[in-house]
MARGUFI-902892 format. One record per residue (C-alpha): x, y, z; residue in three letters. Coordinates in Angstrom, 3 decimals. Each point is the difference from the previous one (the first is absolute). Last residue first. Layout:
BEGIN
{east: X north: Y up: Z resn: ALA}
...
This chain:
BEGIN
{east: -45.242 north: -53.256 up: -3.352 resn: UNK}
{east: 0.233 north: 3.761 up: -0.280 resn: UNK}
{east: -1.794 north: 2.026 up: -2.631 resn: UNK}
{east: 0.938 north: 3.595 up: -0.747 resn: UNK}
{east: -2.682 north: 1.911 up: -1.840 resn: UNK}
{east: 0.777 north: 2.733 up: -2.530 resn: UNK}
{east: -3.000 north: 2.039 up: -1.092 resn: UNK}
{east: -0.022 north: 1.495 up: -3.473 resn: UNK}
{east: -2.198 north: 2.696 up: -1.497 resn: UNK}
{east: -1.053 north: 0.348 up: -3.630 resn: UNK}
{east: -2.023 north: 2.888 up: -1.332 resn: UNK}
{east: -2.032 north: -0.441 up: -3.137 resn: UNK}
{east: -1.337 north: 2.758 up: -2.237 resn: UNK}
{east: -3.098 north: -1.068 up: -1.929 resn: UNK}
{east: -1.871 north: 3.247 up: 0.561 resn: UNK}
{east: -2.209 north: -1.784 up: 2.528 resn: UNK}
{east: 3.094 north: -0.492 up: 2.145 resn: UNK}
{east: 1.518 north: -3.456 up: 0.612 resn: UNK}
{east: 1.759 north: -0.964 up: 3.203 resn: UNK}
{east: 2.183 north: -3.102 up: -0.315 resn: UNK}
{east: 1.523 north: -1.584 up: 3.093 resn: UNK}
{east: 3.185 north: -2.096 up: -0.310 resn: UNK}
{east: 1.172 north: -2.230 up: 2.821 resn: UNK}
{east: 3.751 north: -0.541 up: 0.394 resn: UNK}
{east: 1.291 north: -3.050 up: 1.878 resn: UNK}
{east: 3.164 north: 0.048 up: 2.117 resn: UNK}
{east: 1.065 north: -3.435 up: 1.139 resn: UNK}
{east: 1.246 north: -1.374 up: 3.317 resn: UNK}
{east: 1.131 north: -3.556 up: 0.936 resn: UNK}
{east: 3.471 north: 0.200 up: -1.527 resn: UNK}
{east: 0.977 north: 2.729 up: 2.374 resn: UNK}
{east: 3.401 north: 1.492 up: -0.724 resn: UNK}
{east: -0.245 north: -0.312 up: -3.750 resn: UNK}
{east: -3.288 north: 1.816 up: 0.016 resn: UNK}
{east: -2.093 north: -0.588 up: -3.074 resn: UNK}
{east: -1.059 north: 3.115 up: -1.751 resn: UNK}
{east: -2.476 north: 1.181 up: -2.625 resn: UNK}
{east: -2.472 north: -2.847 up: -0.291 resn: UNK}
{east: -2.843 north: 1.356 up: -2.031 resn: UNK}
{east: -3.694 north: -0.596 up: 0.467 resn: UNK}
{east: -2.059 north: 2.322 up: -2.160 resn: UNK}
{east: 0.160 north: -2.183 up: -3.069 resn: UNK}
{east: -0.715 north: -3.328 up: 1.682 resn: UNK}
{east: -2.908 north: 1.457 up: 1.886 resn: UNK}
{east: -0.665 north: 2.107 up: 3.030 resn: UNK}
{east: -3.085 north: 2.104 up: 0.032 resn: UNK}
{east: -0.696 north: 3.607 up: 0.740 resn: UNK}
{east: -3.544 north: 0.889 up: -0.950 resn: UNK}
{east: 0.266 north: 2.452 up: -2.876 resn: UNK}
{east: -0.282 north: 3.524 up: 1.261 resn: UNK}
{east: -2.458 north: 2.324 up: -1.641 resn: UNK}
{east: 0.333 north: 3.701 up: -0.560 resn: UNK}
{east: -3.009 north: 1.604 up: -1.589 resn: UNK}
{east: -0.069 north: 3.171 up: -2.072 resn: UNK}
{east: -3.174 north: 0.277 up: -2.041 resn: UNK}
{east: 0.474 north: -0.513 up: -3.759 resn: UNK}
{east: -3.359 north: 0.489 up: -1.718 resn: UNK}
{east: -2.054 north: 1.746 up: 2.676 resn: UNK}
{east: 2.053 north: 2.287 up: 2.268 resn: UNK}
{east: 3.146 north: 0.738 up: -1.999 resn: UNK}
{east: -1.210 north: -0.551 up: -3.560 resn: UNK}
{east: -3.309 north: 1.774 up: 0.631 resn: UNK}
{east: 1.828 north: 2.958 up: 1.555 resn: UNK}
{east: 2.373 north: 0.038 up: -2.972 resn: UNK}
{east: -2.927 north: 0.201 up: -2.448 resn: UNK}
{east: -1.705 north: 2.757 up: 2.020 resn: UNK}
{east: 3.227 north: 2.010 up: -0.049 resn: UNK}
{east: 0.291 north: -0.683 up: -3.734 resn: UNK}
{east: -3.375 north: 1.605 up: -0.748 resn: UNK}
{east: 0.500 north: 2.899 up: 2.437 resn: UNK}
{east: 3.360 north: 0.853 up: -1.547 resn: UNK}
{east: -1.437 north: -0.087 up: -3.519 resn: UNK}
{east: -2.854 north: 2.370 up: 0.831 resn: UNK}
{east: 2.029 north: 2.407 up: 2.142 resn: UNK}
{east: 2.822 north: 0.403 up: -2.490 resn: UNK}
{east: -2.485 north: 0.214 up: -2.851 resn: UNK}
{east: -1.481 north: 3.174 up: 1.497 resn: UNK}
{east: 3.370 north: 1.498 up: 0.910 resn: UNK}
{east: 1.255 north: -0.559 up: -3.520 resn: UNK}
{east: -3.179 north: 1.358 up: -1.575 resn: UNK}
{east: 0.636 north: 3.384 up: 1.561 resn: UNK}
{east: -2.257 north: 2.203 up: -2.134 resn: UNK}
{east: -2.338 north: -2.997 up: -0.385 resn: UNK}
{east: -0.734 north: -0.177 up: 3.716 resn: UNK}
{east: 0.344 north: 3.653 up: 1.004 resn: UNK}
{east: -2.055 north: 0.894 up: -3.079 resn: UNK}
{east: -2.979 north: -1.375 up: 1.888 resn: UNK}
{east: -1.555 north: 3.429 up: 0.577 resn: UNK}
{east: -2.232 north: 1.530 up: 2.647 resn: UNK}
{east: 3.131 north: 1.530 up: 1.582 resn: UNK}
{east: -0.961 north: -1.160 up: 3.490 resn: UNK}
{east: -1.217 north: -3.383 up: -1.220 resn: UNK}
{east: 3.158 north: -0.507 up: -2.060 resn: UNK}
{east: 2.214 north: 0.815 up: 2.979 resn: UNK}
{east: -1.880 north: -2.472 up: 2.198 resn: UNK}
{east: 0.246 north: -2.696 up: -2.689 resn: UNK}
{east: 3.778 north: 0.427 up: -0.265 resn: UNK}
{east: 0.376 north: -0.403 up: 3.756 resn: UNK}
{east: -2.254 north: -3.080 up: 0.007 resn: UNK}
{east: 2.185 north: -1.608 up: -2.644 resn: UNK}
{east: 3.074 north: 0.667 up: 2.120 resn: UNK}
{east: -1.795 north: -1.385 up: 3.054 resn: UNK}
{east: -0.687 north: -3.287 up: -1.808 resn: UNK}
{east: 3.509 north: -0.341 up: -1.408 resn: UNK}
{east: 1.696 north: 0.798 up: 3.308 resn: UNK}
{east: -2.089 north: -2.543 up: 1.888 resn: UNK}
{east: 0.869 north: -2.623 up: -2.618 resn: UNK}
{east: 3.706 north: 0.833 up: 0.288 resn: UNK}
{east: -0.217 north: -0.394 up: 3.762 resn: UNK}
{east: -1.503 north: -3.472 up: -0.349 resn: UNK}
{east: 2.500 north: -0.989 up: -2.698 resn: UNK}
{east: 3.153 north: 1.027 up: 1.866 resn: UNK}
{east: -1.254 north: -1.757 up: 3.098 resn: UNK}
{east: -0.350 north: -3.157 up: -2.111 resn: UNK}
{east: 3.790 north: -0.140 up: -0.296 resn: UNK}
{east: 1.317 north: -2.290 up: -2.731 resn: UNK}
{east: 2.621 north: -2.423 up: 1.386 resn: UNK}
{east: -2.592 north: -2.744 up: 0.403 resn: UNK}
{east: -2.836 north: 0.551 up: -2.464 resn: UNK}
{east: -0.345 north: -3.669 up: -0.927 resn: UNK}
{east: -1.198 north: -2.253 up: -2.783 resn: UNK}
{east: 3.538 north: 0.364 up: -1.372 resn: UNK}
{east: -1.239 north: 0.348 up: -3.590 resn: UNK}
{east: -2.947 north: 2.208 up: 0.979 resn: UNK}
{east: 2.120 north: 2.197 up: 2.274 resn: UNK}
{east: 2.478 north: 0.464 up: -2.863 resn: UNK}
{east: -2.802 north: 0.904 up: -2.405 resn: UNK}
{east: -1.326 north: 2.655 up: 2.401 resn: UNK}
{east: 3.514 north: 1.371 up: 0.540 resn: UNK}
{east: 0.749 north: 0.196 up: -3.738 resn: UNK}
{east: -3.400 north: 1.665 up: -0.725 resn: UNK}
{east: 0.247 north: 2.781 up: 2.577 resn: UNK}
{east: 2.268 north: 2.230 up: -2.111 resn: UNK}
{east: -2.104 north: -0.217 up: -3.171 resn: UNK}
{east: -2.788 north: 2.562 up: 0.443 resn: UNK}
{east: 1.962 north: 2.296 up: 2.299 resn: UNK}
{east: 2.941 north: 0.027 up: -2.414 resn: UNK}
{east: -2.307 north: 1.042 up: -2.840 resn: UNK}
{east: -1.483 north: 2.786 up: 2.140 resn: UNK}
{east: 3.465 north: 1.157 up: 1.073 resn: UNK}
{east: 1.134 north: 0.239 up: -3.603 resn: UNK}
{east: -3.153 north: 1.894 up: -0.962 resn: UNK}
{east: 0.674 north: 2.553 up: 2.729 resn: UNK}
{east: 3.502 north: 0.437 up: -1.368 resn: UNK}
{east: -1.541 north: 0.726 up: -3.393 resn: UNK}
{east: -2.497 north: 2.371 up: 1.635 resn: UNK}
{east: 2.990 north: 1.934 up: 1.345 resn: UNK}
{east: 1.078 north: 0.577 up: -3.599 resn: UNK}
{east: -3.457 north: 0.900 up: -1.297 resn: UNK}
{east: -0.345 north: 2.627 up: 2.726 resn: UNK}
{east: 3.432 north: 1.397 up: -0.819 resn: UNK}
{east: -0.460 north: 0.342 up: -3.739 resn: UNK}
{east: 2.664 north: 2.697 up: -0.298 resn: UNK}
{east: 0.457 north: -0.710 up: -3.739 resn: UNK}
{east: 3.762 north: -0.630 up: 0.118 resn: UNK}
{east: -0.326 north: -1.842 up: 3.369 resn: UNK}
{east: -2.849 north: -2.359 up: -0.908 resn: UNK}
{east: 1.568 north: -2.268 up: -2.638 resn: UNK}
{east: 3.340 north: -0.519 up: 1.747 resn: UNK}
{east: -1.748 north: -0.618 up: 3.333 resn: UNK}
{east: -2.481 north: -2.437 up: -1.547 resn: UNK}
{east: 2.892 north: -1.999 up: -1.467 resn: UNK}
{east: 1.544 north: -0.244 up: 3.475 resn: UNK}
{east: -3.287 north: -1.308 up: 1.426 resn: UNK}
{east: -0.119 north: -2.685 up: -2.695 resn: UNK}
{east: 3.570 north: -1.011 up: 0.856 resn: UNK}
{east: -1.001 north: -0.140 up: 3.670 resn: UNK}
{east: -2.899 north: -2.359 up: -0.684 resn: UNK}
{east: 1.950 north: -2.167 up: -2.457 resn: UNK}
{east: 2.763 north: -0.580 up: 2.562 resn: UNK}
{east: -2.508 north: -0.869 up: 2.741 resn: UNK}
{east: -1.878 north: -2.439 up: -2.233 resn: UNK}
{east: 3.237 north: -1.689 up: -1.105 resn: UNK}
{east: 1.100 north: -0.558 up: 3.598 resn: UNK}
{east: -3.414 north: -1.402 up: 0.906 resn: UNK}
{east: 0.148 north: -2.446 up: -2.906 resn: UNK}
{east: 3.572 north: -0.992 up: 0.783 resn: UNK}
{east: -1.137 north: -1.145 up: 3.415 resn: UNK}
{east: 1.400 north: 1.346 up: 3.256 resn: UNK}
{east: 1.311 north: -2.860 up: 2.120 resn: UNK}
{east: -1.177 north: -2.716 up: 2.364 resn: UNK}
{east: 2.164 north: -3.054 up: 0.654 resn: UNK}
{east: 0.149 north: 0.549 up: 3.750 resn: UNK}
{east: -0.295 north: 3.671 up: 0.924 resn: UNK}
{east: 1.903 north: 0.257 up: 3.275 resn: UNK}
{east: 0.503 north: 3.674 up: 0.775 resn: UNK}
{east: 2.453 north: 2.608 up: -1.356 resn: UNK}
{east: -1.168 north: 0.870 up: -3.531 resn: UNK}
{east: -3.698 north: -0.577 up: 0.631 resn: UNK}
{east: 0.288 north: 2.240 up: 3.040 resn: UNK}
{east: 1.327 north: 2.766 up: -2.261 resn: UNK}
{east: -3.093 north: -0.350 up: -2.194 resn: UNK}
{east: -2.145 north: 0.392 up: 3.109 resn: UNK}
{east: 1.919 north: 3.167 up: 0.903 resn: UNK}
{east: -0.597 north: 1.365 up: -3.519 resn: UNK}
{east: -3.714 north: -0.707 up: 0.438 resn: UNK}
{east: 0.068 north: 1.935 up: 3.268 resn: UNK}
{east: 1.696 north: 3.049 up: -1.545 resn: UNK}
{east: -2.191 north: 0.095 up: -3.116 resn: UNK}
{east: -3.163 north: -0.340 up: 2.084 resn: UNK}
{east: 0.979 north: 2.824 up: 2.369 resn: UNK}
{east: 0.519 north: 2.444 up: -2.850 resn: UNK}
{east: -3.253 north: -1.082 up: -1.658 resn: UNK}
{east: -1.989 north: 0.313 up: 3.226 resn: UNK}
{east: 1.233 north: 3.515 up: 0.669 resn: UNK}
{east: -0.936 north: 1.077 up: -3.536 resn: UNK}
{east: -3.493 north: -1.466 up: 0.295 resn: UNK}
{east: -0.389 north: 1.484 up: 3.512 resn: UNK}
{east: 0.589 north: 3.470 up: -1.442 resn: UNK}
{east: -2.924 north: -0.373 up: -2.398 resn: UNK}
{east: -0.135 north: -0.859 up: -3.704 resn: UNK}
{east: -3.120 north: 0.344 up: -2.180 resn: UNK}
{east: 0.410 north: 3.737 up: -0.674 resn: UNK}
{east: -3.196 north: 1.830 up: 0.840 resn: UNK}
{east: -2.501 north: 0.724 up: -2.745 resn: UNK}
{east: -1.667 north: 3.370 up: -0.693 resn: UNK}
{east: 2.736 north: 0.922 up: -2.456 resn: UNK}
{east: -1.090 north: -2.728 up: -2.392 resn: UNK}
{east: 1.262 north: -3.441 up: -1.022 resn: UNK}
{east: 2.538 north: 0.820 up: -2.705 resn: UNK}
{east: 0.950 north: 3.572 up: 0.872 resn: UNK}
{east: -0.069 north: -0.898 up: 3.677 resn: UNK}
{east: 2.465 north: -2.863 up: -0.571 resn: UNK}
{east: 2.233 north: 2.216 up: -2.137 resn: UNK}
{east: 0.164 north: 2.548 up: 2.819 resn: UNK}
{east: 0.706 north: -2.714 up: 2.576 resn: UNK}
{east: 2.857 north: -1.401 up: -2.078 resn: UNK}
{east: 1.546 north: 3.452 up: -0.371 resn: UNK}
{east: -0.493 north: 0.747 up: 3.718 resn: UNK}
{east: 2.062 north: -3.076 up: 0.882 resn: UNK}
{east: -0.160 north: -1.090 up: 3.665 resn: UNK}
{east: -3.017 north: -2.318 up: 0.290 resn: UNK}
{east: -0.179 north: -1.252 up: -3.590 resn: UNK}
{east: 3.739 north: -0.615 up: -0.226 resn: UNK}
{east: 0.299 north: -1.596 up: 3.444 resn: UNK}
{east: -2.894 north: -2.368 up: -0.677 resn: UNK}
{east: 1.220 north: -1.084 up: -3.445 resn: UNK}
{east: 3.650 north: -0.504 up: 0.953 resn: UNK}
{east: -1.068 north: -1.876 up: 3.138 resn: UNK}
{east: -2.260 north: -2.240 up: -2.084 resn: UNK}
{east: 2.932 north: -0.873 up: -2.255 resn: UNK}
{east: 2.087 north: -1.022 up: 3.010 resn: UNK}
{east: -2.943 north: -1.814 up: 1.599 resn: UNK}
{east: -0.623 north: -2.189 up: -3.041 resn: UNK}
{east: 3.654 north: -0.732 up: -0.700 resn: UNK}
{east: 0.502 north: -1.063 up: 3.621 resn: UNK}
{east: -3.120 north: -2.170 up: -0.170 resn: UNK}
{east: 1.241 north: -1.729 up: -3.142 resn: UNK}
{east: 3.230 north: -0.891 up: 1.787 resn: UNK}
{east: -1.802 north: -1.153 up: 3.158 resn: UNK}
{east: -2.587 north: -2.092 up: -1.853 resn: UNK}
{east: 2.696 north: -1.638 up: -2.112 resn: UNK}
{east: 1.753 north: -1.021 up: 3.206 resn: UNK}
{east: -2.937 north: -2.111 up: 1.221 resn: UNK}
{east: 0.000 north: -0.277 up: 3.775 resn: UNK}
{east: -0.232 north: -3.636 up: 1.077 resn: UNK}
{east: 3.661 north: -0.267 up: 0.943 resn: UNK}
{east: 1.124 north: 3.442 up: 1.145 resn: UNK}
{east: 1.999 north: -1.261 up: 2.982 resn: UNK}
{east: 1.494 north: 1.372 up: 3.181 resn: UNK}
{east: -3.305 north: -1.222 up: 1.447 resn: UNK}
{east: -0.354 north: 2.970 up: 2.339 resn: UNK}
{east: 1.338 north: 2.510 up: -2.533 resn: UNK}
{east: -2.132 north: -1.323 up: -2.860 resn: UNK}
{east: -3.111 north: 0.185 up: 2.179 resn: UNK}
{east: 0.887 north: 3.547 up: 1.082 resn: UNK}
{east: 0.406 north: 1.151 up: -3.622 resn: UNK}
{east: -3.243 north: -1.718 up: -0.999 resn: UNK}
{east: -1.924 north: 1.494 up: 2.938 resn: UNK}
{east: 1.535 north: 3.453 up: -0.673 resn: UNK}
{east: -1.245 north: 0.798 up: -3.500 resn: UNK}
{east: -3.646 north: 0.168 up: 1.083 resn: UNK}
{east: 0.856 north: 2.847 up: 2.385 resn: UNK}
{east: 0.234 north: 2.385 up: -2.960 resn: UNK}
{east: -3.177 north: -1.215 up: -1.677 resn: UNK}
{east: -2.002 north: 0.212 up: 3.203 resn: UNK}
{east: 1.452 north: 3.362 up: 1.063 resn: UNK}
{east: -0.537 north: 1.583 up: -3.426 resn: UNK}
{east: -3.517 north: -1.384 up: -0.279 resn: UNK}
{east: -0.807 north: 1.323 up: 3.470 resn: UNK}
{east: 1.625 north: 3.302 up: -1.001 resn: UNK}
{east: -2.226 north: 0.323 up: -3.023 resn: UNK}
{east: -3.119 north: -1.014 up: 1.880 resn: UNK}
{east: 0.629 north: 2.733 up: 2.569 resn: UNK}
{east: 0.687 north: 2.602 up: -2.701 resn: UNK}
{east: -3.166 north: -0.834 up: -1.932 resn: UNK}
{east: -2.072 north: -0.010 up: 3.197 resn: UNK}
{east: 1.316 north: 3.474 up: 0.858 resn: UNK}
{east: -0.800 north: 1.251 up: -3.508 resn: UNK}
{east: -3.434 north: -1.592 up: 0.152 resn: UNK}
{east: -0.679 north: 1.778 up: 3.298 resn: UNK}
{east: 1.201 north: 3.321 up: -1.535 resn: UNK}
{east: -2.319 north: -0.213 up: -2.998 resn: UNK}
{east: 0.506 north: 1.865 up: -3.267 resn: UNK}
{east: 3.733 north: -0.598 up: -0.127 resn: UNK}
{east: 2.228 north: 2.306 up: -2.023 resn: UNK}
{east: 1.491 north: -0.881 up: -3.386 resn: UNK}
{east: -2.033 north: 2.507 up: -1.990 resn: UNK}
{east: 1.443 north: 3.132 up: 1.544 resn: UNK}
{east: 3.636 north: -1.035 up: -0.331 resn: UNK}
{east: -0.444 north: -1.344 up: -3.498 resn: UNK}
{east: -1.921 north: 3.093 up: -1.045 resn: UNK}
{east: 2.733 north: 2.249 up: 1.398 resn: UNK}
{east: 2.705 north: -2.005 up: -1.740 resn: UNK}
{east: -1.916 north: 0.157 up: -3.264 resn: UNK}
{east: -0.530 north: 3.757 up: 0.382 resn: UNK}
{east: 3.694 north: 0.534 up: 0.730 resn: UNK}
{east: 0.918 north: -2.072 up: -3.053 resn: UNK}
{east: -2.425 north: 1.995 up: -2.143 resn: UNK}
{east: 1.313 north: 3.316 up: 1.360 resn: UNK}
{east: 3.552 north: -1.022 up: -0.856 resn: UNK}
{east: -1.058 north: -1.064 up: -3.490 resn: UNK}
{east: -1.875 north: 3.268 up: -0.569 resn: UNK}
{east: 2.975 north: 2.053 up: 1.174 resn: UNK}
{east: 2.275 north: -1.825 up: -2.424 resn: UNK}
{east: -2.490 north: 0.508 up: -2.829 resn: UNK}
{east: -0.317 north: 3.725 up: 0.761 resn: UNK}
{east: 3.750 north: 0.430 up: 0.221 resn: UNK}
{east: 0.471 north: -1.705 up: -3.376 resn: UNK}
{east: -2.754 north: 2.096 up: -1.576 resn: UNK}
{east: 1.515 north: 3.204 up: 1.363 resn: UNK}
{east: 3.494 north: -1.096 up: -0.997 resn: UNK}
{east: -1.173 north: -0.589 up: -3.569 resn: UNK}
{east: -1.956 north: 3.272 up: -0.153 resn: UNK}
{east: 3.025 north: 1.941 up: 1.265 resn: UNK}
{east: 2.230 north: -1.727 up: -2.530 resn: UNK}
{east: -2.443 north: 0.839 up: -2.781 resn: UNK}
{east: -0.259 north: 3.592 up: 1.182 resn: UNK}
{east: 3.795 north: 0.241 up: 0.006 resn: UNK}
{east: 0.162 north: -1.379 up: -3.541 resn: UNK}
{east: -2.739 north: 2.361 up: -1.198 resn: UNK}
{east: 1.837 north: 2.927 up: 1.576 resn: UNK}
{east: 3.284 north: -1.065 up: -1.592 resn: UNK}
{east: -1.635 north: -0.225 up: -3.432 resn: UNK}
{east: -1.471 north: 3.498 up: 0.391 resn: UNK}
{east: 3.456 north: 1.336 up: 0.849 resn: UNK}
């Protein structure tokens, strides 16, 4: 009997301790959630409004920036001048960025781990316009890739280097998934996708810049895309600065290093492309003065009915600054 009582008391003590620990964990999670909710509020309403306005300006600029290239391809029925490596790398970049933005914005587990790492008084570094932009960017980049498949592309093709980079990037992301899932390292996992998009952002512009340099031309590469992208990068940086000023902390910059580098690298290459388009390789169409010589004079027909009439073809050469030549012919009938 005494043994049974001791056993029952031991069980009671065990369940009491277990219940107490469970209750403590629940209370801790509730306290963390409450602290996160209280600490992530804005201190200044005007700054909050300015932050939202800048965010949507950046979203609109970046989103609209995809259309000039798509429209240019459609009008020309050609993608000559657009570097295919840029498009493929850009699709990888925006796909990984979408995974990061959607995870941070919608996942409570990711948000909880973010607050545990950077503090419960910090807001998450992803806004609704970031998610909307990423979805739109993936769709428009996929459309551009489809245009590459159906329009005139000359001798251009996706390089083996770009293909290898994309394969390595997604294999690395897959490894991160297998490592993170068993340990529930959700914040680390989405940070891996963020790293992928940062790397893609750094390298994706290089093929297009090199191609423009080799061709000494930006024809086929829409400058409207660049101007809007520059506006988006500047306003995005301003949005992050406004949030940091309100929170009196710069963790918004190093807590979302991907967004920070995205703006910096984009602005740098936008300025480079603007210099290429307007300063280094300005678009000028020049027509060579039409002249008739032994090469451009071709007898194409001699009438059997009228021995005194000949048809003579004149060839006119129009040369574009990009080096592309257009040839037109004028047939002149001469009568004796």
